[in-house]
Backbone as CSV, one residue per row, in Angstrom:
resi,resn,N_x,N_y,N_z,CA_x,CA_y,CA_z,C_x,C_y,C_z
1,MET,131.128,-14.763,62.246,130.481,-13.734,61.482,128.938,-14.549,61.152
2,THR,127.888,-14.053,61.193,126.528,-14.297,60.930,125.825,-13.250,60.255
3,LEU,125.423,-13.557,59.118,124.458,-12.790,58.301,123.092,-13.240,58.016
4,SER,121.801,-12.531,57.752,120.676,-12.980,57.561,120.052,-12.177,56.675
5,VAL,119.709,-12.900,55.534,118.854,-12.187,54.496,117.480,-12.597,54.025
6,ALA,116.788,-11.568,53.794,115.322,-11.960,53.474,115.283,-12.518,52.045
7,VAL,114.565,-13.564,51.633,114.585,-14.390,50.472,112.874,-14.566,50.203
8,THR,112.589,-14.008,48.749,111.303,-14.607,48.399,111.356,-15.642,47.287
9,GLY,110.103,-16.123,47.071,110.201,-17.351,46.294,110.471,-18.791,46.520
10,MET,110.712,-18.870,48.035,111.057,-20.087,48.393,109.537,-20.578,48.701
11,SER,109.506,-22.004,48.405,107.983,-22.642,48.699,107.980,-24.032,49.396
12,CYS,109.173,-24.682,49.562,109.167,-25.903,50.047,110.572,-26.398,50.530
13,GLY,110.737,-27.720,50.908,111.973,-28.088,51.326,112.980,-28.134,50.062
14,CYS,112.620,-28.282,48.900,113.497,-28.242,47.686,113.859,-26.907,47.565
15,SER,113.382,-25.799,47.939,113.861,-24.528,47.804,114.880,-24.369,48.982
16,ALA,114.990,-24.779,50.118,115.949,-24.894,51.239,117.166,-25.671,50.775
17,SER,117.033,-26.758,50.221,118.096,-27.695,49.397,118.917,-26.906,48.644
18,THR,118.064,-26.416,47.512,118.723,-25.702,46.378,119.525,-24.392,46.940
19,ILE,119.071,-23.799,47.956,119.889,-22.535,48.390,120.929,-23.097,49.122
20,ARG,121.067,-24.033,49.898,122.165,-24.570,50.582,123.217,-24.993,49.599
21,ALA,122.937,-25.776,48.489,123.744,-26.390,47.642,124.500,-25.198,46.892
22,GLN,123.844,-23.995,46.725,124.543,-22.847,46.053,125.339,-22.017,47.095
23,VAL,124.898,-21.937,48.361,125.659,-21.284,49.374,126.854,-21.863,50.014
24,LEU,126.704,-23.089,50.294,127.650,-23.851,51.374,128.932,-23.873,50.601
25,PRO,129.251,-24.284,49.158,130.505,-24.088,48.859,131.292,-22.760,48.867
26,LEU,130.541,-21.735,49.344,131.199,-20.219,49.143,132.399,-20.332,49.931
27,ARG,133.409,-19.699,49.706,134.471,-19.424,50.794,134.017,-19.022,51.900
28,GLY,134.364,-19.443,53.257,134.041,-18.858,54.474,132.805,-19.359,55.052
29,VAL,132.051,-19.886,54.423,130.572,-20.327,54.768,130.951,-21.732,55.524
30,GLU,130.327,-21.737,56.783,130.269,-22.911,57.683,129.156,-23.570,57.777
31,ARG,127.827,-22.737,57.857,126.237,-23.226,57.988,125.341,-22.435,57.301
32,VAL,124.527,-23.080,56.927,123.441,-22.348,56.108,122.108,-22.807,56.775
33,GLU,121.458,-21.838,57.291,120.000,-22.010,57.607,118.998,-21.559,57.041
34,VAL,117.909,-22.286,56.404,117.080,-21.785,55.494,115.661,-21.804,56.265
35,ASP,114.933,-20.772,56.514,113.556,-20.653,56.926,112.639,-20.355,55.849
36,VAL,112.017,-21.361,55.346,111.262,-21.369,54.144,109.946,-20.566,54.349
37,LEU,109.209,-20.918,55.543,108.047,-20.171,55.831,108.298,-18.813,56.266
38,GLY,109.315,-18.423,56.986,109.737,-17.170,57.281,110.362,-16.236,56.229
39,GLY,110.863,-17.065,55.055,111.340,-16.173,54.033,112.736,-15.821,54.368
40,ARG,113.787,-16.305,55.260,114.935,-16.035,55.556,116.110,-16.927,55.340
41,VAL,117.261,-16.694,55.098,118.299,-17.372,55.129,119.475,-16.841,55.881
42,THR,119.898,-17.643,56.774,121.014,-17.391,57.720,122.179,-18.188,57.538
43,VAL,123.252,-17.173,57.401,124.628,-18.098,56.953,125.547,-17.711,58.049
44,SER,126.250,-18.561,58.593,127.320,-18.501,59.569,128.851,-18.641,58.894
45,GLY,129.742,-17.969,59.155,131.180,-18.715,58.702,132.218,-17.606,59.518
46,GLY,133.348,-17.798,58.741,134.496,-17.048,59.427,134.627,-15.983,58.676
47,PRO,135.889,-15.356,58.806,136.310,-14.129,58.232,136.225,-13.887,56.630
48,LEU,136.362,-14.925,56.019,136.285,-14.641,54.705,134.678,-14.824,54.106
49,LEU,133.739,-14.846,54.889,132.387,-14.772,54.406,132.031,-13.485,53.838
50,GLU,131.260,-13.323,52.546,131.098,-11.943,52.076,129.575,-11.983,51.638
51,GLU,129.081,-11.070,52.333,127.594,-10.987,52.104,127.104,-10.828,50.658
52,SER,128.038,-10.214,49.916,127.794,-9.866,48.517,127.722,-11.052,47.767
53,GLN,128.798,-12.244,48.144,128.880,-13.493,47.260,127.722,-14.312,47.759
54,VAL,127.252,-14.156,49.165,125.989,-15.044,49.556,124.725,-14.855,48.873
55,ARG,124.548,-13.212,48.754,123.021,-12.877,47.931,123.433,-13.222,46.382
56,ALA,124.498,-13.225,45.850,124.623,-13.579,44.401,124.314,-15.181,44.188
57,ALA,124.689,-15.914,45.084,124.528,-17.077,45.116,123.212,-17.696,45.268
58,ILE,122.406,-16.797,46.119,121.039,-16.967,45.922,120.021,-16.570,45.014
59,VAL,120.554,-15.621,44.367,120.001,-15.196,43.067,120.052,-16.157,42.008
60,GLU,121.444,-16.584,42.042,121.709,-17.745,41.054,121.057,-18.956,41.209
61,ALA,120.525,-19.110,42.327,119.683,-20.640,42.516,118.258,-20.182,42.089
62,GLY,118.025,-18.879,41.812,116.633,-18.665,41.257,115.667,-17.887,42.365
63,TYR,116.231,-17.319,43.303,115.250,-16.493,44.159,115.723,-14.995,44.200
64,LYS,114.833,-14.505,44.848,114.938,-12.775,44.975,115.414,-12.674,46.716
65,VAL,116.497,-11.892,46.398,116.930,-11.311,47.953,116.301,-9.938,48.132
66,ALA,115.798,-9.529,49.144,115.052,-8.244,49.601,116.360,-7.528,49.805
67,SER,116.294,-6.242,49.527,117.350,-5.236,49.707,117.279,-4.760,51.013
């Protein structure tokens, strides 16, 4: 399963590192790609991957997820 969400507030590589650190430990997550310039986070994983948890982790990291 792969999901992609639009994220605002990212400005540099530090943003990407922060988001990866929050999302990678989630159950079912296998890979996190962060496109800072494009404002998009793409997460790949298995059947346990839940979009709501990914969105919550990004918000917890201090960024806004577009609806």
